[in-house]
C-alpha positions as CSV (number, residue, x, y, z in Angstrom):
1,X,294.3,51.9,152.4
2,X,290.6,52.3,151.3
3,X,288.1,53.9,153.7
4,X,286.1,51.5,155.8
5,X,282.4,50.9,156.0
6,X,281.2,52.2,159.4
7,X,278.5,50.2,161.1
8,X,275.9,51.6,163.5
9,X,272.5,51.2,165.0
10,X,272.9,47.4,165.6
11,X,269.5,45.9,166.7
12,X,269.5,42.2,167.3
13,X,266.5,40.3,166.0
14,X,266.1,36.5,166.0
15,X,263.5,35.4,163.5
16,X,264.2,32.5,161.1
17,X,267.5,33.3,159.4
18,X,267.4,37.0,160.6
19,X,270.1,37.9,163.2
20,X,269.7,41.7,163.3
21,X,269.3,45.1,161.6
22,X,272.0,47.8,161.2
23,X,273.1,50.8,159.3
24,X,276.2,51.1,157.1
25,X,277.9,54.4,156.2
26,X,279.8,53.8,152.9
27,X,283.1,55.5,152.0
28,X,281.1,57.6,149.5
29,X,279.1,59.1,152.4
30,X,275.9,57.2,151.6
31,X,274.2,55.7,154.6
32,X,272.1,52.5,154.1
33,X,269.6,52.0,157.0
34,X,267.8,48.8,158.0
35,X,270.2,46.4,156.3
36,X,269.7,42.9,157.6
37,X,272.2,40.2,158.7
38,X,271.1,36.7,158.0
39,X,272.7,33.3,159.0
40,X,271.7,29.8,158.0
41,X,273.7,26.5,157.8
42,X,277.0,28.3,158.2
43,X,276.3,30.9,155.6
44,X,275.9,34.6,156.3
45,X,274.5,37.3,154.0
46,X,273.3,40.9,154.0
47,X,269.9,41.9,152.6
48,X,268.6,45.3,151.8
49,X,265.3,46.8,152.9
50,X,262.5,45.9,150.5
51,X,259.0,47.2,149.9
52,X,256.2,44.8,150.9
53,X,253.1,44.3,148.7
54,X,250.3,41.8,148.5
55,X,249.6,40.0,145.2
56,X,246.1,39.1,143.9
57,X,246.1,35.8,145.9
58,X,246.7,37.6,149.2
59,X,250.3,36.5,149.5
60,X,253.0,38.9,150.8
61,X,255.7,39.7,148.3
62,X,258.7,42.0,148.4
63,X,260.2,44.2,145.6
64,X,263.9,45.1,145.7
65,X,264.7,48.8,146.1
66,X,268.5,48.3,145.7
67,X,270.5,45.7,143.7
68,X,273.8,45.2,142.1
69,X,274.4,44.8,138.4
70,X,276.5,41.6,138.8
71,X,277.2,38.8,141.3
72,X,280.9,39.7,141.7
73,X,280.1,43.3,142.8
74,X,277.4,42.0,145.2
75,X,279.9,39.6,146.7
76,X,282.6,42.2,147.2
77,X,280.0,44.5,149.0
78,X,278.8,41.6,151.2
79,X,282.3,40.7,152.2
80,X,283.3,44.3,153.0
81,X,280.1,44.8,155.1
82,X,280.5,41.5,156.9
83,X,284.1,42.4,157.8
84,X,283.1,45.8,159.1
85,X,280.1,44.3,160.9
86,X,282.3,41.6,162.6
87,X,284.6,44.4,163.9
88,X,281.7,46.4,165.1
89,X,280.1,43.5,166.9
90,X,283.4,42.5,168.4
91,X,283.8,46.0,169.9
92,X,280.3,45.7,171.5
93,X,281.2,42.5,173.4
């Protein structure tokens, strides 16, 4: 059985699609902080922290700091994190 992703530091936040922030400790030992859970129209997804910048027109933009090389890998990560997050939030209730 593969090691699980451990969720911690859950902080609810209701803003547009954003549901909350959390940390995830991966089986490799890497810890990702300030991941974000989003929900909209029955879909849920995880987003990574990003760096904010302002373009020449004064618009806020965000640059990715972490990304996957392909959609299938990103989907597997999302599914594993959502599964661990659901267990963690169920334990909090």
